[in-house]
C-alpha positions as CSV (number, residue, x, y, z in Angstrom):
1,M,-16.3,2.3,-18.8
2,R,-16.5,4.0,-21.7
3,F,-19.3,6.8,-21.9
4,P,-20.5,9.4,-24.5
5,Y,-19.3,12.9,-23.1
6,R,-18.7,16.2,-24.2
7,S,-15.5,18.5,-23.2
8,L,-17.0,21.9,-22.3
9,F,-13.2,23.4,-21.1
10,L,-9.5,22.5,-21.3
11,F,-6.7,24.3,-19.6
12,E,-3.0,23.6,-19.5
13,A,-0.4,24.6,-17.0
14,A,3.2,22.6,-17.3
15,T,2.4,20.7,-13.9
16,A,-1.6,20.3,-14.3
17,T,-4.7,20.0,-16.7
18,I,-8.2,21.1,-15.4
19,F,-11.1,20.5,-17.6
20,E,-15.0,20.7,-17.5
21,I,-16.8,17.5,-19.2
22,K,-20.9,16.7,-19.6
23,R,-21.7,13.2,-19.5
24,L,-24.6,12.9,-22.4
25,D,-25.4,9.3,-21.0
26,I,-27.1,10.5,-18.1
27,Q,-31.0,12.0,-17.9
28,S,-31.3,14.4,-15.2
29,K,-31.8,18.2,-14.3
30,N,-29.3,18.0,-11.7
31,P,-26.6,19.5,-13.2
32,S,-24.1,17.5,-10.5
33,H,-25.2,14.4,-12.4
34,L,-24.3,16.0,-15.7
35,Y,-21.2,18.7,-15.1
36,F,-17.9,17.4,-13.6
37,W,-14.5,19.4,-13.3
38,F,-10.9,17.4,-12.9
39,Y,-7.6,18.2,-11.9
40,F,-4.8,16.2,-13.8
41,D,-1.5,16.0,-12.2
42,N,0.9,15.7,-15.5
43,A,3.6,14.1,-13.3
44,S,1.9,11.5,-11.3
45,G,-1.0,10.8,-13.9
46,Q,-3.2,11.4,-10.9
47,L,-6.9,12.7,-11.6
48,S,-9.4,14.2,-9.1
49,Q,-12.5,15.6,-9.2
50,L,-12.7,18.9,-8.2
51,D,-15.9,19.9,-6.0
52,F,-17.9,22.7,-7.6
53,E,-19.2,25.0,-5.0
54,D,-20.2,28.3,-7.4
55,M,-19.7,30.0,-10.9
56,R,-20.3,33.9,-11.7
57,T,-19.2,36.2,-14.2
58,E,-18.1,39.4,-14.4
59,N,-16.9,41.9,-16.9
60,G,-15.9,38.8,-18.9
61,E,-13.9,37.3,-16.1
62,H,-15.5,33.8,-15.7
63,E,-14.8,32.3,-12.3
64,R,-15.8,28.8,-10.6
65,D,-15.4,28.0,-7.3
66,F,-14.3,24.4,-5.7
67,A,-13.8,23.6,-2.8
68,Q,-9.9,22.8,-3.7
69,G,-9.4,26.4,-5.2
70,Q,-10.9,29.0,-7.3
71,L,-10.4,28.8,-11.6
72,R,-10.4,32.4,-13.1
73,F,-10.0,32.5,-16.9
74,N,-10.8,34.8,-19.9
75,P,-12.2,33.2,-23.2
76,T,-11.1,36.2,-24.8
77,T,-7.5,36.2,-24.0
78,A,-7.3,32.2,-23.5
79,E,-5.6,32.8,-20.1
80,G,-7.0,31.8,-16.7
81,T,-5.4,31.0,-13.3
82,F,-5.9,28.4,-10.8
83,S,-5.5,29.1,-7.2
84,P,-5.2,26.1,-5.0
85,A,-7.2,26.6,-1.3
86,A,-4.2,24.8,0.1
87,G,-2.2,28.3,-0.5
88,S,-0.1,26.7,-3.2
89,P,1.3,29.2,-5.6
90,P,-1.5,29.7,-8.1
91,L,-1.1,28.1,-11.3
92,R,-0.9,29.8,-15.0
93,L,-3.4,28.1,-17.5
94,H,-3.9,28.3,-21.1
95,T,-6.9,27.6,-23.1
96,I,-7.1,25.0,-25.0
97,T,-9.5,25.5,-28.3
98,P,-11.2,23.1,-29.0
99,P,-11.4,21.7,-25.9
100,T,-10.5,17.9,-27.3
101,L,-9.1,15.9,-24.1
102,P,-5.7,14.0,-25.2
103,A,-5.5,10.1,-25.4
104,A,-4.0,10.1,-21.6
105,L,-6.5,12.6,-19.9
106,E,-9.4,10.4,-21.9
107,T,-8.1,7.2,-20.4
108,A,-8.0,8.5,-16.8
109,L,-11.4,10.1,-17.3
110,F,-13.0,6.6,-18.2
111,A,-10.9,5.0,-15.6
112,F,-12.1,7.5,-13.2
113,F,-15.4,6.4,-13.6
114,A,-15.0,2.9,-14.2
């Protein structure tokens, strides 16, 4: 199922990619119907949705809390960290700008919503 979307953030590490999209085909005032965060395991090709809980910005540092862990990033340095809730080592991330999804991620995204 293909649908219009806009990629808002895209972060890459050697083992995983984390990204946020906004669906443009849904009319809703509820942000959880429009905005989606995903974790893509680069080795397995497995895409899973991150369960958003909270967000903050302090001194230029952005934080997003998910049931699966915490994402911290700084748009100025184009670097970030994802700390899994399960206690695995943190992932060092690099911000991709513009946040255009590669074909493999887009295919996984459309399959997820199909």
